[in-house]
C-alpha positions in Angstrom: 58.8 1.1 25.2 58.6 4.6 26.8 57.8 6.0 23.4 54.8 3.6 23.0 53.5 4.4 26.5 53.8 8.2 25.8 52.0 7.8 22.3 49.1 5.9 23.9 48.8 8.6 26.7 48.7 11.2 23.9 46.0 9.2 22.1 43.9 8.8 25.2 44.2 12.5 26.2 43.2 13.5 22.6 40.1 11.3 22.7 39.1 12.6 26.2 39.5 16.2 24.9 37.4 15.5 21.9 34.7 13.6 23.8 34.5 16.6 26.3 34.3 19.2 23.4 31.4 17.0 21.8 29.6 16.8 25.1 29.7 20.6 25.9 28.7 21.1 22.1 25.6 19.0 22.8 24.9 20.7 26.1 25.2 24.1 24.3 23.0 23.4 21.3 20.4 21.3 23.1 17.2 23.3 23.2 16.2 24.3 26.7 12.8 23.6 28.2 10.7 26.7 28.4 9.6 27.9 31.9 5.9 28.1 32.3 2.8 26.6 33.7 2.1 24.4 30.6 0.7 21.1 31.7 2.0 17.8 30.4 0.7 14.3 30.5 2.4 11.9 33.2 6.1 11.0 32.2 8.4 8.5 33.4 11.9 9.6 34.9 14.1 11.0 32.3 17.9 11.4 32.0 19.8 14.5 30.8 20.3 14.9 26.9 18.8 11.6 26.0 15.5 12.1 27.9 13.5 8.8 28.0 15.5 6.9 25.3 16.8 4.6 28.1 13.5 3.3 28.7 13.3 2.0 25.0 16.6 0.0 25.3 16.5 -3.9 25.3 13.1 -4.4 23.5 11.0 -3.3 20.6 10.0 0.3 20.9 6.2 -0.3 20.6 6.5 -3.0 23.5 8.6 -0.7 25.7 6.0 2.2 25.3 3.1 -0.2 26.1 5.1 -1.1 29.4 5.2 2.6 30.2 1.6 3.2 29.3 0.5 0.5 31.7 2.6 2.1 34.5 1.9 5.8 33.9 -1.6 5.8 32.1 -3.0 5.8 28.6 -1.6 9.2 27.7 2.1 9.8 28.6 4.8 12.3 27.7 8.1 11.0 26.6 11.1 12.9 25.4 13.2 11.1 22.8 16.5 13.0 22.8 15.4 16.4 22.3 12.1 15.6 20.6 8.8 15.7 22.8 6.3 13.2 22.0 2.8 12.2 23.4 2.0 8.4 23.5 -1.6 7.5 23.1 -2.6 3.9 24.1 -6.4 4.0 24.6 -9.1 3.8 22.1 -10.9 6.9 23.3 -7.7 9.0 23.3 -6.9 7.6 19.8 -10.3 8.6 18.5 -9.8 12.1 19.7 -6.6 12.4 18.0 -7.5 10.5 14.8 -11.0 11.8 14.2 -12.2 14.7 16.4 -8.9 16.6 16.5 -7.7 15.2 13.2 -6.8 18.8 11.4 -4.7 19.7 14.5 -2.7 16.4 14.5 -2.6 15.6 10.8 1.1 16.6 10.3 3.8 14.0 10.3 6.9 14.5 12.4 9.8 15.9 10.3 12.5 13.3 9.6 15.8 13.7 7.8 15.1 10.7 5.6 11.7 12.2 4.5 13.1 15.5 3.8 15.9 14.2 1.5 14.2 11.3 -0.4 10.8 13.0 -0.7 12.2 16.4 -1.9 11.6 18.4 1.2 8.2 16.9 2.1 6.7 17.9 -1.4 5.0 14.6 -1.8 1.6 13.5 -0.2 2.6 11.2 2.5 4.9 13.5 4.3 3.6 17.0 3.2 2.2 19.2 5.8 -1.5 19.5 6.1 -2.0 22.5 3.8 -3.5 23.8 0.5 -0.8 21.9 -1.5 -1.5 18.6 0.3 -5.2 18.9 -0.5 -4.5 19.7 -4.1 -2.1 16.7 -4.7 -4.4 14.3 -2.8 -7.3 15.4 -4.9 -5.3 14.8 -8.1 -4.1 11.3 -7.1 -7.7 10.2 -6.0 -9.4 11.5 -9.2 -6.7 10.6 -11.7 -5.4 7.3 -10.2 -7.4 5.9 -7.3 -11.1 6.6 -8.4 -13.5 3.6 -8.7 -13.5 3.9 -12.5 -9.8 3.9 -12.9 -9.3 0.9 -10.4 -11.9 -1.0 -12.6 -10.1 -0.2 -15.8 -6.8 -1.6 -14.3 -8.4 -5.0 -13.9 -6.9 -6.5 -17.0 -3.3 -5.5 -15.8 -4.0 -7.0 -12.4 -5.3 -10.3 -14.1 -2.2 -10.3 -16.4 0.3 -10.0 -13.6 -1.4 -12.6 -11.5 -1.3 -15.0 -14.3 2.4 -14.3 -14.9 3.1 -14.9 -11.1 1.3 -18.2 -11.1 2.9 -19.3 -14.1 6.3 -18.3 -12.6 5.7 -20.1 -9.4 4.5 -23.2 -11.3 7.6 -23.4 -13.3 10.0 -22.8 -10.3 8.0 -25.2 -8.2 8.3 -28.1 -10.7 12.1 -28.3 -10.0 11.3 -29.2 -6.3 13.5 -26.2 -4.9 12.3 -23.7 -2.5 10.6 -20.5 -3.8 11.4 -17.0 -2.4 7.6 -16.0 -2.7 8.3 -12.9 -0.7 10.5 -11.6 -3.7 8.1 -12.8 -6.4 5.1 -10.9 -4.7 7.2 -7.7 -4.4 7.9 -7.9 -8.0 4.4 -8.5 -8.8 3.1 -5.5 -6.9 5.9 -3.4 -8.5 4.8 -4.4 -12.0 1.2 -3.6 -11.2 2.0 -0.2 -9.7 4.3 0.8 -12.7 1.8 -0.2 -15.4 -1.3 1.5 -13.7 0.4 4.5 -12.4 3.2 5.3 -15.0 1.7 3.7 -18.1 4.3 1.0 -18.5 7.2 -0.8 -16.7 10.0 1.4 -15.5 13.2 0.6 -17.5 15.4 0.8 -14.3 12.9 -1.0 -12.1 15.5 -3.1 -10.3 17.5 0.0 -9.4 14.5 1.7 -8.2 13.4 -1.3 -6.1 16.9 -1.2 -4.5 16.7 2.5 -3.6 13.2 1.9 -2.2 14.3 -0.9 0.1 17.3 1.2 1.4 14.9 4.0 1.7 12.6 2.0 4.1 15.6 0.8 6.2 16.9 4.6 6.5 13.7 6.3 7.0 11.8 3.8 9.2 14.3 3.5 12.2 15.5 5.8 14.8 18.0 8.2 13.3 20.5 10.4 15.3 19.5 13.5 13.3 15.8 12.9 14.0 16.3 12.7 17.9 19.0 15.3 18.1 18.3 17.7 14.9 21.2 19.9 15.9 23.7 17.0 15.3 22.5 16.4 11.7 26.0 17.1 10.3 27.5 14.3 12.4 25.0 11.7 10.9 26.6 9.4 8.6 23.1 8.4 7.4 22.5 11.8 6.0 25.2 11.3 3.4 23.7 7.8 2.5 20.5 9.3 2.0 22.0 12.1 -0.3 23.7 9.4 -2.4 20.3 7.5 -2.8 18.6 10.9 -3.6 21.1 11.3 -6.5 20.4 7.8 -7.9 16.6 8.4 -7.6 17.0 11.7 -9.4 18.8 9.9 -12.3 15.8 7.5 -12.8 12.9 9.9 -12.0 14.3 12.4 -14.4 14.1 10.0 -17.2 10.5 9.0 -16.4 9.2 12.6 -16.3 11.1 13.6 -19.6 9.7 10.5 -21.3 6.2 11.6 -20.4 7.0 15.2 -21.3 7.8 13.9 -24.9 4.3 12.4 -24.8 5.3 8.8 -25.0 2.0 7.2 -24.0 1.6 4.2 -22.0 -0.2 1.0 -22.8 -3.7 2.5 -22.6 -2.9 5.5 -24.7 -4.4 8.0 -22.3 -3.1 10.1 -19.4 -1.6 8.6 -16.3 -0.7 10.4 -13.1 2.5 11.9 -14.5 0.6 13.3 -17.5 -1.9 14.9 -15.3 0.8 16.6 -13.1 2.8 17.8 -16.3 -0.6 19.3 -17.6 -1.3 21.1 -14.5 2.3 22.4 -14.4 2.0 23.5 -18.0 -1.5 24.9 -18.2 -2.4 26.5 -14.7 -1.0 29.2 -12.6 -0.3 26.6 -9.9 3.4 26.2 -9.2 4.4 22.4 -9.5 8.1 22.0 -9.9 9.8 18.9 -11.1 10.8 18.1 -7.7 7.1 18.0 -6.7 6.3 15.6 -9.6 9.3 13.4 -8.7 8.3 13.3 -5.1 4.6 12.1 -5.9 6.1 9.5 -8.4 8.3 7.9 -5.5 5.3 8.2 -3.3 3.1 6.3 -5.6 5.8 3.7 -6.4 6.7 3.1 -2.5 3.1 3.1 -1.4 1.9 0.8 -4.0 4.8 -1.6 -4.0 6.4 -1.9 -0.5 3.2 -1.5 1.7 1.0 -3.8 -0.6 3.8 -6.7 -0.8 4.3 -6.4 2.8 0.7 -6.7 3.7 0.4 -9.7 1.3 3.4 -11.3 3.0 2.0 -10.7 6.5 -1.5 -12.2 5.5 0.0 -15.3 4.1 2.2 -15.9 7.1 -0.7 -15.4 9.4 -2.9 -17.8 7.5 -0.2 -20.4 7.1 0.1 -20.5 11.0 -3.7 -21.5 11.1 -4.5 -23.1 7.8 -7.8 -24.6 9.1 -9.0 -21.6 10.9 -12.2 -19.7 10.1 -10.3 -16.9 8.5 -8.9 -19.3 6.0 -12.2 -20.9 5.2 -13.9 -17.5 4.9 -11.1 -16.3 2.7 -11.5 -19.3 0.2 -15.1 -18.9 0.1 -15.1 -15.3 -1.0 -12.0 -15.2 -3.0 -12.2 -12.8 -5.8 -9.4 -14.6 -7.8 -11.6 -17.1 -9.6 -12.5 -14.7 -12.2 -8.8 -14.3 -13.1 -7.4 -17.9 -12.7 -9.3 -21.2 -12.2 -9.6 -22.1 -8.7 -8.7 -25.7 -9.0 -5.2 -24.7 -10.9 -4.3 -22.2 -8.1 -5.2 -24.5 -5.3 -3.3 -27.4 -6.8 -0.3 -25.2 -7.4 -0.4 -23.9 -3.8 -0.6 -27.4 -2.5 2.4 -28.4 -4.5 4.6 -25.3 -3.8 3.7 -24.5 -0.3 2.3 -27.7 1.2 -1.1 -26.1 1.9 -4.0 -28.5 1.8 -6.3 -25.6 0.6 -6.4 -22.0 0.2 -4.5 -21.1 -2.7 -6.0 -17.8 -3.4 -5.1 -16.0 -0.1 -2.3 -14.0 -1.5 -4.5 -12.4 -4.1 -7.4 -11.9 -1.8 -5.1 -10.1 0.7 -3.8 -7.9 -2.3 -7.2 -6.9 -3.5 -8.6 -6.2 -0.2 
């Protein structure tokens, strides 16, 4: 009995010593606020080390920040851990930031997730605002997103839309519930792969799994983002590195196939071919990591964000099926050129118990 008590005391003592050491390490490594007359916007009371993080506890971050803005004004200063941030909550201030002062505010904040998964910010979305970003953005717009190219992909969109409708029709005939979210995600993935990469990706399901994990790890509050000097203690850092290795294995194959000139279904150049040509024929330094970062950029932006938008639009319209938005959507639907309206409306009525409005998912995607 005495031995057990002594062992417990040793464990508690060791824990307290370790906790004290970590606390002192945080105090030592935490950046100190510089003395000076720099004026900051109003800010709520803060605590040592964590700053204003306690104000975000208990509710969604955007709602908590909205409450603070109502109390302290449309422009407030908050310190999230060791990271200082400015919260803008008025249309006038947002216009100044997003339009008038856009070049000064164009850079995205650095995060450990974007740094690892997007090859040290060498993509388009997370890249700093500089000459490299302007060049990559220009290439993506001219070679992938121009009006001419978007029109040329119409046959792919029609083909994938027809496949989706047939799949829903087959599954709905059994009377079972349909996971429309999963099907729309697969639909947008197929369109993105065929238009951007020339054909379906062989390991698409693995790539989709990596993307979903990446969205979770990159999108939330991460210890290493709020306290950069504690990056070594973040377990998610090691999860991200494992994801990066899996991502490398897939993207290396895609790049190598294009390097060997295995053409896509149109026979012409896609965005990867263009990047490889620039790498090969010009003096611009575009490494393989740059190409892989842009590939993952295009896949994630074309798949996850598009399917999320469609999902959100469907959910909102289902809540109000007889509203003005639904009637306007049906009247102006551009899906009629791809799939007969009566077929899609009948299918939607049977599968989702909608009295009308079967074309809403496609309209939200093509918007």
